[in-house]
N, CA and C atoms as a LAMMPS dump frame, in Angstrom:
ITEM: TIMESTEP
0
ITEM: NUMBER OF ATOMS
354
ITEM: BOX BOUNDS ff ff ff
-5.0000000000000000e+02 5.0000000000000000e+02
-5.0000000000000000e+02 5.0000000000000000e+02
-5.0000000000000000e+02 5.0000000000000000e+02
ITEM: ATOMS id mol type element x y z
1 1 1 N -312.323 487.89 420.815
2 1 2 C -312.155 486.478 420.355
3 1 3 C -310.779 486.263 420.273
4 2 1 N -310.441 485.441 420.741
5 2 2 C -308.749 485.321 420.674
6 2 3 C -308.707 484.431 419.149
7 3 1 N -307.402 485.012 418.518
8 3 2 C -306.933 484.462 417.637
9 3 3 C -305.629 484.043 417.234
10 4 1 N -305.235 482.891 416.892
11 4 2 C -303.609 482.948 416.407
12 4 3 C -303.432 482.171 415.083
13 5 1 N -302.793 483.54 414.477
14 5 2 C -302.819 482.938 412.92
15 5 3 C -300.948 482.929 412.48
16 6 1 N -300.995 481.51 412.221
17 6 2 C -299.46 481.172 411.728
18 6 3 C -299.198 481.341 410.538
19 7 1 N -298.149 481.388 410.176
20 7 2 C -297.491 481.509 408.441
21 7 3 C -295.921 481.081 408.759
22 8 1 N -295.812 480.664 407.635
23 8 2 C -294.449 480.564 407.225
24 8 3 C -293.948 479.038 407.145
25 9 1 N -294.602 477.922 406.958
26 9 2 C -294.511 476.702 406.901
27 9 3 C -294.409 476.296 405.449
28 10 1 N -293.658 474.902 405.284
29 10 2 C -293.761 474.849 403.859
30 10 3 C -292.976 473.485 403.676
31 11 1 N -292.193 473.447 402.575
32 11 2 C -291.519 472.135 402.065
33 11 3 C -289.879 472.168 401.845
34 12 1 N -289.127 471.955 402.698
35 12 2 C -287.557 471.938 402.638
36 12 3 C -286.506 470.496 402.581
37 13 1 N -285.516 470.659 402.429
38 13 2 C -284.748 469.54 402.345
39 13 3 C -284.204 469.252 403.955
40 14 1 N -283.547 467.99 403.75
41 14 2 C -283.135 467.745 405.049
42 14 3 C -282.069 468.675 405.388
43 15 1 N -281.725 469.147 406.672
44 15 2 C -280.574 470.355 406.84
45 15 3 C -280.879 471.725 406.271
46 16 1 N -282.106 472.039 406.036
47 16 2 C -282.496 473.215 405.923
48 16 3 C -283.183 474.024 406.75
49 17 1 N -283.46 475.006 406.462
50 17 2 C -284.452 476.106 407.935
51 17 3 C -285.724 476.436 407.409
52 18 1 N -286.415 476.764 408.282
53 18 2 C -287.895 477.657 408.424
54 18 3 C -288.018 478.554 409.471
55 19 1 N -288.671 479.329 409.159
56 19 2 C -289.231 480.177 410.545
57 19 3 C -290.548 480.4 410.546
58 20 1 N -291.316 479.974 411.533
59 20 2 C -292.71 480.285 411.684
60 20 3 C -292.922 481.451 412.755
61 21 1 N -294.282 482.045 412.466
62 21 2 C -294.655 483.021 412.825
63 21 3 C -295.932 483.136 413.243
64 22 1 N -296.429 483.249 414.615
65 22 2 C -298.044 483.445 415.234
66 22 3 C -298.26 484.631 415.54
67 23 1 N -299.052 485.288 414.88
68 23 2 C -299.75 486.358 415.405
69 23 3 C -300.976 486.089 416.245
70 24 1 N -300.77 486.869 417.457
71 24 2 C -301.9 486.722 418.495
72 24 3 C -302.807 487.822 418.691
73 25 1 N -304.023 487.656 418.598
74 25 2 C -305.06 488.646 419.28
75 25 3 C -306.009 488.361 419.942
76 26 1 N -306.644 489.001 420.609
77 26 2 C -307.887 489.055 421.467
78 26 3 C -307.351 488.454 423.303
79 27 1 N -306.236 488.735 423.37
80 27 2 C -306.012 488.828 424.948
81 27 3 C -304.792 489.459 425.079
82 28 1 N -304.378 489.571 426.34
83 28 2 C -303.287 490.415 426.578
84 28 3 C -301.814 489.911 426.565
85 29 1 N -301.327 489.808 425.042
86 29 2 C -300.108 489.24 424.783
87 29 3 C -298.819 489.186 425.631
88 30 1 N -298.749 490.343 426.156
89 30 2 C -297.297 490.521 426.979
90 30 3 C -297.676 489.713 428.133
91 31 1 N -298.64 489.44 428.715
92 31 2 C -298.684 488.769 430.25
93 31 3 C -298.958 487.377 429.62
94 32 1 N -298.869 486.765 428.781
95 32 2 C -299.292 485.264 428.467
96 32 3 C -297.929 484.571 427.858
97 33 1 N -297.968 483.139 428.645
98 33 2 C -296.803 482.36 428.122
99 33 3 C -297.332 481.805 426.833
100 34 1 N -296.257 481.412 425.872
101 34 2 C -296.722 480.985 424.421
102 34 3 C -295.971 479.908 424.17
103 35 1 N -296.57 478.996 423.453
104 35 2 C -295.925 477.506 423.306
105 35 3 C -296.093 477.105 421.858
106 36 1 N -295.457 476.085 421.04
107 36 2 C -295.587 475.783 419.99
108 36 3 C -295.712 474.356 420.209
109 37 1 N -296.493 473.477 419.423
110 37 2 C -297.063 472.151 419.348
111 37 3 C -296.983 471.647 418.134
112 38 1 N -296.717 470.358 417.666
113 38 2 C -296.585 469.747 416.629
114 38 3 C -297.343 468.545 416.942
115 39 1 N -298.051 468.066 415.184
116 39 2 C -298.738 467.038 415.335
117 39 3 C -298.27 466.004 414.045
118 40 1 N -297.36 465.121 414.077
119 40 2 C -297.141 464.537 413.244
120 40 3 C -298.211 463.672 412.394
121 41 1 N -297.945 462.929 411.025
122 41 2 C -298.851 461.938 410.666
123 41 3 C -299.559 460.864 411.358
124 42 1 N -300.553 460.527 412.183
125 42 2 C -300.507 459.582 413.23
126 42 3 C -300.389 459.588 414.432
127 43 1 N -299.995 460.571 414.931
128 43 2 C -299.484 460.835 416.159
129 43 3 C -300.095 461.651 416.877
130 44 1 N -300.324 461.571 418.158
131 44 2 C -300.936 462.732 418.975
132 44 3 C -300.167 463.748 418.972
133 45 1 N -300.681 465.117 419.347
134 45 2 C -299.674 466.545 419.869
135 45 3 C -298.503 466.424 420.504
136 46 1 N -297.529 467.072 419.946
137 46 2 C -296.447 466.988 420.691
138 46 3 C -296.047 468.068 421.124
139 47 1 N -295.74 468.667 422.553
140 47 2 C -295.005 470.145 422.868
141 47 3 C -293.843 469.838 422.734
142 48 1 N -293.391 471.051 421.882
143 48 2 C -291.957 471.087 421.379
144 48 3 C -291.128 472.617 422.202
145 49 1 N -292.319 473.934 422.454
146 49 2 C -290.905 474.845 422.907
147 49 3 C -292.203 475.814 423.541
148 50 1 N -291.491 476.336 424.503
149 50 2 C -292.379 477.5 425.367
150 50 3 C -291.649 478.651 425.621
151 51 1 N -292.192 479.909 425.539
152 51 2 C -291.383 481.055 426.039
153 51 3 C -292.736 481.814 427.342
154 52 1 N -291.83 482.229 428.224
155 52 2 C -292.541 482.878 429.285
156 52 3 C -292.979 484.378 429.067
157 53 1 N -293.97 484.747 429.543
158 53 2 C -294.082 485.913 429.334
159 53 3 C -293.203 486.84 430.365
160 54 1 N -292.915 486.828 431.574
161 54 2 C -292.555 487.406 432.353
162 54 3 C -290.911 487.957 432.229
163 55 1 N -290.241 487.136 431.996
164 55 2 C -288.548 487.039 431.229
165 55 3 C -288.21 486.444 430.008
166 56 1 N -289.256 486.022 429.086
167 56 2 C -288.822 485.035 428.15
168 56 3 C -287.876 484.363 428.066
169 57 1 N -287.952 483.732 429.303
170 57 2 C -287.256 482.369 429.437
171 57 3 C -287.852 481.268 428.273
172 58 1 N -287.096 480.64 427.764
173 58 2 C -287.633 479.605 426.728
174 58 3 C -287.259 478.012 427.149
175 59 1 N -288.156 477.333 426.706
176 59 2 C -288.033 475.997 427.185
177 59 3 C -288.186 475.041 425.795
178 60 1 N -287.458 473.924 425.833
179 60 2 C -287.333 473.153 424.58
180 60 3 C -287.824 471.777 424.649
181 61 1 N -288.338 470.623 424.085
182 61 2 C -288.162 469.373 424.22
183 61 3 C -286.739 469.197 423.79
184 62 1 N -286.337 467.928 424.332
185 62 2 C -285.161 467.399 423.862
186 62 3 C -284.578 467.337 422.302
187 63 1 N -285.602 466.707 421.665
188 63 2 C -285.18 466.368 420.505
189 63 3 C -285.145 467.43 419.338
190 64 1 N -285.722 468.717 420.015
191 64 2 C -285.445 470.265 419.134
192 64 3 C -284.515 471.303 419.767
193 65 1 N -283.792 470.999 420.925
194 65 2 C -283.196 471.832 421.482
195 65 3 C -281.848 471.847 420.802
196 66 1 N -281.19 472.872 420.466
197 66 2 C -280.033 473.215 419.733
198 66 3 C -280.349 473.753 418.246
199 67 1 N -281.582 473.245 417.916
200 67 2 C -281.686 472.984 416.502
201 67 3 C -282.91 474.331 416.538
202 68 1 N -284.08 474.289 417.344
203 68 2 C -285.18 475.487 417.256
204 68 3 C -284.836 476.245 418.284
205 69 1 N -285.613 477.928 417.756
206 69 2 C -285.506 478.947 418.861
207 69 3 C -286.882 479.45 418.775
208 70 1 N -287.357 479.476 419.792
209 70 2 C -288.579 480.247 420.076
210 70 3 C -288.286 481.796 420.352
211 71 1 N -288.794 482.56 420.203
212 71 2 C -288.99 484.143 420.129
213 71 3 C -290.13 484.632 420.269
214 72 1 N -290.261 486.039 420.918
215 72 2 C -291.494 486.592 420.836
216 72 3 C -291.224 488.1 420.999
217 73 1 N -292.096 488.833 420.148
218 73 2 C -292.001 490.318 420.016
219 73 3 C -293.63 490.873 420.577
220 74 1 N -293.169 491.398 421.606
221 74 2 C -294.326 491.771 422.39
222 74 3 C -295.273 492.809 421.883
223 75 1 N -294.624 493.631 421.052
224 75 2 C -294.906 495.136 419.977
225 75 3 C -295.804 494.719 419.085
226 76 1 N -295.483 493.455 418.619
227 76 2 C -296.299 493.146 417.291
228 76 3 C -297.185 491.609 417.749
229 77 1 N -297.339 491.269 418.811
230 77 2 C -297.989 490.35 419.545
231 77 3 C -298.006 489.086 418.609
232 78 1 N -296.589 488.894 418.638
233 78 2 C -295.966 487.339 417.785
234 78 3 C -294.976 486.318 418.37
235 79 1 N -295.166 485.54 418.042
236 79 2 C -294.329 484.491 418.336
237 79 3 C -293.513 483.992 417.183
238 80 1 N -292.453 483.41 417.438
239 80 2 C -291.662 483.065 416.293
240 80 3 C -291.2 481.616 416.513
241 81 1 N -290.666 480.757 415.56
242 81 2 C -290.114 479.413 415.739
243 81 3 C -289.367 479.34 414.517
244 82 1 N -287.71 479.597 415.044
245 82 2 C -286.759 479.276 414.238
246 82 3 C -286.075 477.647 414.056
247 83 1 N -286.158 477.39 412.995
248 83 2 C -285.972 475.667 412.859
249 83 3 C -285.069 475.715 412.043
250 84 1 N -283.965 475.274 412.523
251 84 2 C -283.127 474.854 411.712
252 84 3 C -282.256 473.555 411.662
253 85 1 N -281.414 472.861 410.787
254 85 2 C -281.087 471.529 410.662
255 85 3 C -282.249 470.68 410.7
256 86 1 N -283.319 471.144 409.945
257 86 2 C -284.323 470.185 409.931
258 86 3 C -284.352 468.732 409.473
259 87 1 N -285.041 467.907 410.044
260 87 2 C -284.707 466.546 409.696
261 87 3 C -286.087 466.132 409.316
262 88 1 N -286.143 464.9 408.481
263 88 2 C -287.543 464.397 408.089
264 88 3 C -288.454 464.03 409.367
265 89 1 N -288.045 463.558 410.286
266 89 2 C -288.614 463.492 411.413
267 89 3 C -289.235 464.805 412.196
268 90 1 N -288.893 465.952 411.567
269 90 2 C -289.714 467.125 412.037
270 90 3 C -290.655 467.247 411.007
271 91 1 N -290.869 466.725 410.184
272 91 2 C -292.767 466.622 409.341
273 91 3 C -293.505 466.667 409.964
274 92 1 N -294.247 467.622 410.105
275 92 2 C -295.67 467.761 411.031
276 92 3 C -296.413 469.058 410.879
277 93 1 N -297.251 468.972 410.994
278 93 2 C -298.462 470.244 411.53
279 93 3 C -297.913 470.993 412.782
280 94 1 N -297.539 472.367 412.242
281 94 2 C -296.928 472.897 413.821
282 94 3 C -298.003 474.039 414.119
283 95 1 N -298.316 473.955 415.222
284 95 2 C -299.387 474.887 416.268
285 95 3 C -298.999 476.001 416.914
286 96 1 N -299.422 477.139 416.799
287 96 2 C -299.282 478.178 418.191
288 96 3 C -300.253 478.009 418.961
289 97 1 N -299.637 477.758 420.317
290 97 2 C -301.131 477.193 421.489
291 97 3 C -300.801 478.073 422.959
292 98 1 N -301.794 478.728 423.168
293 98 2 C -301.775 479.386 424.33
294 98 3 C -302.955 478.875 425.466
295 99 1 N -302.856 479.107 426.556
296 99 2 C -304.202 478.94 427.65
297 99 3 C -304.134 480.407 428.061
298 100 1 N -305.054 480.79 427.573
299 100 2 C -305.503 482.272 428.292
300 100 3 C -306.333 482.125 429.649
301 101 1 N -305.76 482.115 430.633
302 101 2 C -306.151 482.177 432.348
303 101 3 C -307.636 483.074 432.385
304 102 1 N -307.746 484.627 431.664
305 102 2 C -308.666 485.222 432.097
306 102 3 C -309.91 484.483 431.215
307 103 1 N -309.765 483.42 430.14
308 103 2 C -310.713 482.969 429.459
309 103 3 C -310.791 481.421 430.265
310 104 1 N -310.023 480.809 430.68
311 104 2 C -310.154 479.718 431.451
312 104 3 C -310.364 478.434 430.14
313 105 1 N -309.263 478.521 429.224
314 105 2 C -309.211 477.784 428.335
315 105 3 C -308.157 477.895 427.433
316 106 1 N -307.81 476.977 426.41
317 106 2 C -306.656 476.94 425.55
318 106 3 C -307.165 477.281 424.258
319 107 1 N -306.387 477.678 423.536
320 107 2 C -306.439 477.948 421.984
321 107 3 C -305.362 477.627 421.101
322 108 1 N -305.71 477.123 419.723
323 108 2 C -304.891 476.562 418.823
324 108 3 C -304.712 477.397 417.759
325 109 1 N -303.635 477.867 417.119
326 109 2 C -303.978 477.979 415.617
327 109 3 C -304.327 477.008 414.803
328 110 1 N -304.51 477.781 413.412
329 110 2 C -305.029 477.261 412.478
330 110 3 C -303.802 475.842 411.721
331 111 1 N -302.915 476 411.907
332 111 2 C -301.524 474.805 411.938
333 111 3 C -300.784 475.431 410.728
334 112 1 N -299.509 475.271 410.628
335 112 2 C -298.577 475.783 409.357
336 112 3 C -298.056 473.839 409.348
337 113 1 N -298.02 473.381 408.111
338 113 2 C -297.393 472.209 407.648
339 113 3 C -295.979 472.368 407.328
340 114 1 N -295.361 471.504 407.943
341 114 2 C -293.917 471.582 407.372
342 114 3 C -293.293 470.088 407.162
343 115 1 N -292.736 470.051 405.877
344 115 2 C -292.58 468.812 405.191
345 115 3 C -291.035 468.912 405.174
346 116 1 N -290.229 467.83 405.566
347 116 2 C -288.681 467.968 405.769
348 116 3 C -288.499 466.534 404.414
349 117 1 N -288.274 466.78 403.597
350 117 2 C -287.693 465.787 402.715
351 117 3 C -286.294 465.087 402.859
352 118 1 N -285.884 464.044 402.508
353 118 2 C -284.625 463.181 402.7
354 118 3 C -283.685 463.34 401.555
């Protein structure tokens, strides 16, 4: 069974930092690209960052590039999202997301609330 368990959300003031973690299980993590997606109140899901399995190439949405850093530790089957210089518009529920080709479907974590006050 595929599981994605996130941790590290919270409430910070603008300009602050948080680090999210997502521990994955139930699939071959080292061979699988990983992503983070967020959903702000009243809005649809928004992809914000991804990291490839093959060479750890990273990708970012323009609004977070330069402030957020995605990384992975294959030995711990964990993907991280380091978030710096947080802004009130970053307030959202953040989800770890994966498409597992061997199972032919996507999976979402339970979500981590991030709230940034001005």
